[in-house]
DRENMI-99981 format. One line per field, with one value per residue (C-alpha): residue in one letter; chain; x, y, z; residue number from 0. Coordinates in pm, whole numbers, plus 32768, in hexadecimal, padded with zeros to 4 digits. Example, Ala and Ser with C-alpha at 12.3 -4.5 7.8 and 13.67 -1.06 7.14 Angstrom:
<sites>
code	a s
unit	A A
u	84CE 8557
v	7E3E 7F96
w	830C 82CA
pos	0 1
</sites>
This chain:
<sites>
code	x x x x x x x x x x x x x x x x x x x x x x x x x x x x x x x x x x x x x x x x x x x x x x x x x x x x x x x x x x x x x x x x x x x x x x x x x x x x x x x x x x x x x x x x x x x x x x x x x x x x x x x x x x x x x x x x x x x x x x x x x x x x x x x x x x x x x x x x x x x x x x x x x x x x x x x x x x x x x x x x x x x x x x x x x x x x x x x x x x x x x x x x x x x x x x x x x x x x x x x x x x x x x x x x x x x x x x x x x x x x x x x x x x x x x x x x x x x x x x x x x x x x x x x x x x x x x x x x x x x x x x x x x x x x x x x x x x x x x x x x
unit	A A A A A A A A A A A A A A A A A A A A A A A A A A A A A A A A A A A A A A A A A A A A A A A A A A A A A A A A A A A A A A A A A A A A A A A A A A A A A A A A A A A A A A A A A A A A A A A A A A A A A A A A A A A A A A A A A A A A A A A A A A A A A A A A A A A A A A A A A A A A A A A A A A A A A A A A A A A A A A A A A A A A A A A A A A A A A A A A A A A A A A A A A A A A A A A A A A A A A A A A A A A A A A A A A A A A A A A A A A A A A A A A A A A A A A A A A A A A A A A A A A A A A A A A A A A A A A A A A A A A A A A A A A A A A A A A A A A A A A A A
u	7AB2 7B74 7C28 7C7D 7D61 7D22 7E12 7E2E 7EEA 7F2A 7FD0 7FF0 7F63 80B4 8174 8173 81E1 8102 8153 8090 80A1 7F96 7F94 7EDB 7EAD 7DC6 7DB7 7CFE 7C13 7CB2 7E19 7F40 7FC9 8107 8159 82D4 83BA 84A9 8433 8389 8312 81A2 8150 80B6 7FFB 7F5A 7EFF 7E4E 7D67 7CE7 7C02 7BD7 7CCB 7D3D 7C8C 7D3F 7D52 7D18 7CAA 7BEF 7C0A 7AF4 7AC9 79A0 787C 7936 79DB 7ADF 7B0C 7B53 79E2 7943 79EB 7896 7881 780E 7966 78F7 785A 7994 7A67 7991 7A1B 7B7C 7C5E 7DAD 7ED5 7FBD 8135 8132 8017 8029 7FA4 7E56 7E0E 7CF6 7CAB 7D53 7D22 7D35 7BCF 7B4D 7C24 7B9A 7A30 7A3E 79F4 78ED 7839 7847 778D 7695 76EA 7636 76FC 7710 778E 788C 7918 7929 79C8 7AD3 7B42 7B42 7C28 7D15 7D45 7D5D 7E90 7F29 7EDA 7E07 7D03 7E08 7E4A 7CEC 7D30 7E86 7ED5 7F32 803E 80FB 811F 824A 825A 81FB 80D0 8061 8063 7F93 7E91 7E84 7E47 7D40 7C8A 7C64 7C00 7AF5 7A11 7A75 7AD4 7AEB 7C2A 7D57 7E52 7F9A 80B0 8201 815B 829B 836B 83F0 8391 8489 84B7 83B3 82AE 82ED 82C2 817C 8109 8153 808B 7F65 7F65 7F6B 7E48 7D80 7DB2 7D77 7C6C 7BBF 7BE7 7C63 7CF4 7E39 7F0E 8061 8158 82AF 8424 8457 8482 84CF 8370 82D1 837C 82E8 817B 8126 806C 80A6 8191 8187 82CA 82A6 83B0 837E 8204 81D8 81B9 8315 82F7 81E4 81A4 81C0 82CC 83CC 838D 83CD 84E0 85BB 85E5 86F6 8781 862F 85E2 8728 86AD 857E 8653 85D9 86A9 8644 8611 8753 86D2 8681 87C6 8882 87D2 8820 898F 89B0 8921 89F9 8B3F 8B0C 89FD 8936 87C1 8741 85FD 855E 84E3 842B 8505 8686 8678 85C3 86C9 87E9 8741 8730 88A2 88FB 8846 891C 8A6C 8A2C
v	7D96 7D13 7E1B 7E0E 7F02 7EDD 7F7B 80BC 81DE 8339 8478 85BE 86F1 879E 8667 85CE 8477 8379 832F 81E6 8125 8013 7F88 7E3C 7DB6 7CD1 7D08 7BF7 7C41 7C1C 7C21 7D0A 7D76 7E44 7F33 7F7E 8037 815F 82C8 832C 81C9 822D 819B 82CA 832F 81D5 81DF 8329 8284 8180 827F 835F 8472 8443 83A1 82D9 836B 8209 80C0 8095 8030 7F54 7F49 7E6E 7F10 805B 80AB 81C5 823B 837A 8387 8376 848A 84C9 836C 8357 83BC 83E6 8292 81FC 82A2 820A 80B8 8120 81D9 8273 82BD 83B3 83B1 84EF 84C9 8636 8693 85F2 8689 878B 87B9 884D 871F 85A6 8587 8674 85CE 8474 84F7 85B2 848F 8404 854E 856F 8421 8487 8390 83CE 845F 8322 8257 8369 835F 81E6 81CE 82D5 8222 80D2 813D 81EF 80AA 7FE7 80B3 809A 81F4 8253 8360 8457 84A9 8523 8692 86A9 875C 8650 872E 8737 85BA 84E9 8463 8308 838F 8463 8337 8275 838E 83A6 822F 824B 8359 825C 8138 8200 81C0 804F 8052 7F0D 7F73 8024 80CF 812C 81FF 81CC 8186 814C 8279 8327 820F 8184 800D 7FED 80BB 7FF6 7EAF 7F34 7F9C 7E47 7D9A 7E7E 7E41 7CC9 7CF0 7DBF 7CB0 7B79 7BEA 7CFF 7C6A 7DB1 7DC4 7E86 7F2C 7FAF 8079 8084 808E 7FB8 7E58 7DDC 7E49 7DC0 7C6B 7C52 7C9A 7C80 7B64 7BDB 7CDC 7DB7 7E5C 7F90 8012 813E 8135 7FC2 7E81 7DED 7CCF 7C31 7B06 7A80 7B23 7A08 79EC 7B61 7BA1 7A85 7B45 7C25 7C8A 7CEB 7DAD 7E70 7EE2 7F77 8025 7F30 7E64 7D06 7CD6 7C72 7B1A 7AC9 7B59 7A85 7944 799A 79D8 7888 77D5 7895 7865 7710 7674 763B 7676 76D0 776B 78AE 7904 7A2A 7A21 7A26 792C 782D 7865 782C 76E5 7674 76C6 7606 74D1 74DD 74FE 73EA
w	7E8C 7D67 7C9B 7B2B 7A74 7901 7804 78CE 7838 78C8 785C 791E 786D 7852 77E1 7686 7705 77AF 791F 790F 77CE 77D3 7935 7978 7AD8 7B95 7D0E 7DC8 7EE3 803B 7FBE 7FFC 7EAD 7E88 7D6B 7D60 7C7B 7C7F 7C8E 7B4D 7AFA 7B27 7C7D 7D24 7BE4 7BDB 7D4F 7D20 7C23 7D1B 7DB9 7C85 7CE3 7B7F 7A54 7945 77EA 7767 7803 7947 7AB6 7B3E 7CB8 7D11 7C5F 7C26 7ADC 7AB9 7955 789B 7836 798F 7A56 7AF7 7B92 7CFB 7D84 7EEC 7EE9 7E53 7F60 806F 8001 7F96 8089 8019 8109 805E 807C 8152 8250 82BB 8163 81A7 82FC 82FE 8473 85A2 8683 8655 86CB 85C0 84B9 84FF 851F 83D2 82E2 83CC 83DA 825E 8240 8354 8463 85AF 86D4 87A4 8676 8632 8793 879D 8645 868D 87CB 871E 8600 86EF 87AF 866C 85FF 875C 87E8 891B 8959 89D9 8867 8826 8883 87E3 86A4 85A7 8511 8660 8672 860E 84A9 8529 85E9 84C3 83E5 84DD 84F3 837C 8366 847D 83B3 8297 837A 8425 82F5 82EF 817A 80BD 8001 8094 7FAD 8059 7FB8 805E 81AB 8279 820E 8344 8434 8528 855D 866D 85B3 8475 8534 85C2 8466 83D5 84EA 84A7 8330 836C 845F 8362 8260 8334 842C 8369 8208 816E 8010 8036 7F27 7F8C 7EB9 7F4B 7F05 8041 7FC3 8123 818A 804E 8083 81DC 8181 8012 7F72 7E0B 7D6E 7C38 7BCF 7AF4 79FF 791C 794E 7907 79D3 79A8 7AA5 7B6E 7C47 7DA9 7E7F 7E5A 7CE7 7CB7 7DAF 7D32 7BEA 7C70 7B1E 7A96 7BD6 7BAF 7A5B 7B0D 7C17 7D1F 7E15 7E7D 7FF8 80A9 810D 7FA3 7F20 801A 7FA6 7E3C 7E8F 7F44 7E14 7D20 7DDC 7E8A 7DAF 7EEE 7EBB 8015 7F9A 800F 8165 8209 8341 835D 847E 83A5 8296 838B 83FD 8291 825A 8397 8313 81D6 8285 8383
pos	0 1 2 3 4 5 6 7 8 9 10 11 12 13 14 15 16 17 18 19 20 21 22 23 24 25 26 27 28 29 30 31 32 33 34 35 36 37 38 39 40 41 42 43 44 45 46 47 48 49 50 51 52 53 54 55 56 57 58 59 60 61 62 63 64 65 66 67 68 69 70 71 72 73 74 75 76 77 78 79 80 81 82 83 84 85 86 87 88 89 90 91 92 93 94 95 96 97 98 99 100 101 102 103 104 105 106 107 108 109 110 111 112 113 114 115 116 117 118 119 120 121 122 123 124 125 126 127 128 129 130 131 132 133 134 135 136 137 138 139 140 141 142 143 144 145 146 147 148 149 150 151 152 153 154 155 156 157 158 159 160 161 162 163 164 165 166 167 168 169 170 171 172 173 174 175 176 177 178 179 180 181 182 183 184 185 186 187 188 189 190 191 192 193 194 195 196 197 198 199 200 201 202 203 204 205 206 207 208 209 210 211 212 213 214 215 216 217 218 219 220 221 222 223 224 225 226 227 228 229 230 231 232 233 234 235 236 237 238 239 240 241 242 243 244 245 246 247 248 249 250 251 252 253 254 255 256 257 258 259 260 261 262 263 264 265 266 267 268 269 270 271 272 273 274 275 276 277 278 279
</sites>
């Protein structure tokens, strides 16, 4: 599903100032799009609109045939949420059941799946996120932060949504769990053709997986473009409270100090090879 955000504005009831001040975005189907910016820039507020947890006070969000506006608060929300899954920053906040099995079955029962399909689907998504069936009888709140995040993601994937919206998905994950998460996100994009929206402070993560980036500042889109196009703008990023990934920052420093343009790479080993070619 393609997503369009058209001149979206939002203001909290108890606040005279707008949190979002005319946001415009185009999110192409099957792409990973990142929304970055410091705390208070409006990232989470915008994410909550993608499945109608909030409605704009002005403008609209178009997701496929769905349209989220201030005038249609009675739109078919449950139908929309079948296609758009949101992973919140703190996964424990979205758990409603005492066991992993019940948690994963809950959305399927809501949409009246038959028992055999429920059993098959629950096991499939557990394996997809890298967990086995021994987790089914565990209380999700007793798991590690990495395991909780995997269960929360599995609870979205169980309905096979077209769009995934992820808020700070790697907070609290160690190196191995983050690596596993990145592999899963790439798999969901490449094999399952998901459209994925990620809001994060972690520019190292965004550099590894994003196709396109929007940088928010004071409720507006301040920068946008492909990852190299955006991350090379270190001075502009600083104004937004955002650090460029280390590998990009290093390339910029080499050019600034030595006037050697080595370009941008995803992997440090590739960058080192490029530098070696220059010094030979």
